[in-house]
C-alpha positions in Angstrom: 0.4 0.2 -0.1 1.3 3.1 -1.0 0.7 6.3 1.5 1.0 9.8 -0.3 2.4 11.7 3.1 2.6 16.1 2.6 2.6 18.9 5.0 2.0 22.7 5.8 0.1 24.5 2.6 -0.6 27.5 4.3 -3.0 28.6 2.0 -0.6 28.5 -0.8 -3.1 26.9 -4.0 -0.3 27.3 -6.0 2.4 24.8 -4.8 -1.1 22.6 -3.4 -2.4 22.0 -7.4 1.2 20.6 -8.9 1.6 18.3 -5.3 -1.0 17.6 -6.5 -0.7 17.0 -10.1 2.4 14.9 -9.2 0.5 12.4 -6.4 -2.5 11.8 -8.7 -0.6 11.2 -11.5 1.4 8.3 -9.0 -1.9 6.6 -8.1 -1.6 6.4 -3.8 -4.0 4.3 -1.6 -3.6 6.7 0.9 -3.8 10.8 1.6 -1.9 11.7 4.0 -1.6 15.5 5.7 0.1 15.9 8.4 -1.2 19.7 9.2 -1.5 23.6 8.8 -3.8 24.5 6.3 -3.7 28.0 8.3 -1.6 30.6 8.5 1.0 32.4 6.5 -0.3 32.6 3.2 -4.1 33.4 1.2 -6.3 30.8 -0.4 -6.8 28.1 2.1 -10.5 28.2 0.8 -9.3 27.2 -2.4 -6.3 24.9 -0.1 -9.7 22.6 1.3 -12.2 21.9 -1.7 -8.7 20.2 -3.6 -8.3 18.6 -0.9 -11.5 17.7 -0.4 -11.5 16.4 -4.4 -9.4 13.1 -2.6 -10.4 9.7 -1.6 -8.7 8.5 1.1 -8.0 11.4 3.1 -6.8 11.2 6.5 -5.6 15.0 7.5 -4.1 16.0 10.8 -4.2 19.3 12.3 -1.6 21.3 12.8 -0.3 24.2 15.1 -1.6 26.7 13.0 -4.6 25.5 12.6 -5.0 25.2 16.6 -4.3 29.0 16.4 -6.7 30.2 13.6 -9.7 27.8 15.4 -9.2 29.6 18.7 -8.6 32.7 17.4 -11.8 32.7 14.9 -14.2 35.8 14.9 -12.1 37.2 18.0 -10.8 40.4 16.9 -7.7 41.1 19.4 -7.0 37.4 18.8 -7.1 37.3 15.3 -4.9 40.9 15.3 -2.0 39.3 17.1 -1.5 35.9 15.0 -1.7 38.3 12.3 1.2 40.8 14.0 3.4 37.7 14.6 2.0 36.0 11.0 1.0 37.7 8.7 -1.9 39.1 7.6 -4.2 35.4 6.2 -5.5 34.8 9.6 -8.0 38.0 9.2 -8.3 37.2 6.0 -9.4 34.0 6.3 -11.6 34.5 9.3 -13.5 37.0 6.8 -13.9 34.7 3.7 -14.4 31.4 5.2 -17.3 29.1 4.1 -18.9 26.4 6.0 -17.3 23.9 3.9 -13.9 24.7 5.3 -15.2 25.4 8.5 -16.1 21.8 8.5 -12.9 21.2 7.3 -11.6 22.8 9.9 -13.0 20.8 12.5 -12.8 17.6 11.7 -9.3 17.8 11.8 -7.6 14.9 14.1 -5.5 15.1 16.5 -3.0 12.5 15.4 -3.5 8.9 13.4 -2.9 5.9 14.6 -2.5 2.4 13.5 -0.1 -1.0 13.2 1.7 0.8 10.2 1.8 4.7 11.2 1.1 7.1 13.9 1.1 10.5 12.3 1.6 13.7 14.4 2.2 17.0 13.6 4.4 17.9 16.3 5.5 14.5 18.2 4.0 12.1 20.0 5.2 13.9 23.1 3.5 17.4 22.1 1.3 16.7 19.2 0.7 20.8 18.0 4.3 22.2 19.1 7.6 19.9 19.2 10.1 20.4 16.7 11.9 17.1 15.5 15.0 17.2 13.6 17.8 15.1 12.5 19.6 15.8 15.1 16.6 16.4 18.5 16.8 14.1 20.3 13.5 11.4 19.6 12.2 10.4 23.4 9.5 8.4 22.4 7.8 5.5 21.7 8.6 3.3 18.8 6.2 0.4 18.2 5.0 1.2 15.2 7.1 0.9 11.0 6.6 5.0 10.8 6.0 7.3 12.2 5.3 11.1 10.1 6.0 14.0 11.2 5.6 17.3 10.3 5.5 21.5 11.8 9.2 22.2 10.7 9.2 22.3 6.9 12.8 20.8 5.6 11.9 16.9 4.8 13.9 14.5 6.5 13.4 10.0 6.5 15.6 8.6 9.9 15.1 5.1 10.6 15.5 4.1 14.4 15.9 0.7 15.1 12.9 -1.1 12.8 11.3 2.4 12.5 11.3 5.1 9.9 10.8 8.6 11.0 9.0 10.8 8.2 8.7 14.1 7.4 7.5 15.2 3.7 9.1 18.6 4.3 6.6 22.2 3.3 4.0 21.9 0.4 3.3 26.1 1.1 6.3 27.6 2.7 9.2 25.1 2.5 12.3 26.2 4.4 15.3 25.4 2.8 15.1 25.6 -0.9 11.7 27.1 -2.1 10.7 24.3 -4.5 7.6 22.1 -2.7 8.6 19.4 -1.4 6.0 15.9 0.1 6.6 12.1 -0.1 5.7 8.7 -1.1 5.7 5.7 1.7 5.7 2.0 0.1 4.2 0.5 3.5 4.8 -2.4 2.7 8.1 -2.4 1.3 9.5 -0.2 2.7 10.4 2.2 -0.3 10.5 5.9 0.5 11.0 8.3 -2.6 10.8 12.1 -1.2 9.4 14.6 -4.3 10.6 17.9 -4.5 8.8 20.2 -7.8 8.7 23.7 -8.7 5.4 25.5 -9.4 4.1 29.1 -10.4 6.0 30.6 -7.6 5.8 34.2 -8.8 2.4 34.8 -8.3 1.7 34.6 -4.9 5.1 36.2 -4.2 2.8 39.7 -6.0 0.0 38.9 -3.9 2.0 39.4 -0.5 3.9 42.4 -2.0 0.2 44.4 -2.6 -0.5 43.5 0.6 2.7 44.5 1.9 2.1 41.4 4.1 5.6 40.6 6.1 8.8 41.2 5.1 9.1 37.1 6.0 6.6 35.9 3.6 7.6 36.7 0.5 12.2 36.2 1.8 12.0 32.6 2.2 9.6 32.5 -1.3 13.3 33.8 -2.1 15.4 30.5 -1.0 17.4 28.8 -3.6 19.7 25.7 -3.0 
């Protein structure tokens, strides 16, 4: 059984569109989204519509999704988030539709089964803990695969009989500006991280036109 694992879309529908075309061409049996639809960029409704068209999708809640849900329709809380992460929080609060709200409310805290566990952060802190290759892995390794998001950096590390995999980020990769996801064959234990280019110029122009946080533009400029 193959699974397409992806994370941290952050409203970047341009990157998501390209990623899903590649994923669908590979015909995975399942899709696993590790969280963070909210935050940073501006097309959550459109991105959620694309995810809702997928069959066999598991979706996990990320820290930014939690921030959004806890601040929805609360002007002071949204203002604080906008100041820290950019204008997308208030924009989403004003524009969110019924299907998108249901998507956020239905996000799972984690997924556990006999083949894999999936978290946005880590088994110890589902939302907030960052796990990098040099992190001390102080959690139980009881399944063949553990999937983690949150860092925006792809990772594949094997400890004993468990692969710890981060697919990187669809919407805001932080190593360089090519989108990132991972295809995993759960039976044969074949793992491939896929990087791809997309039309990043549209998003760059929108960040500048909105006079949004400088970081949101600069991170899109990172190259190898």
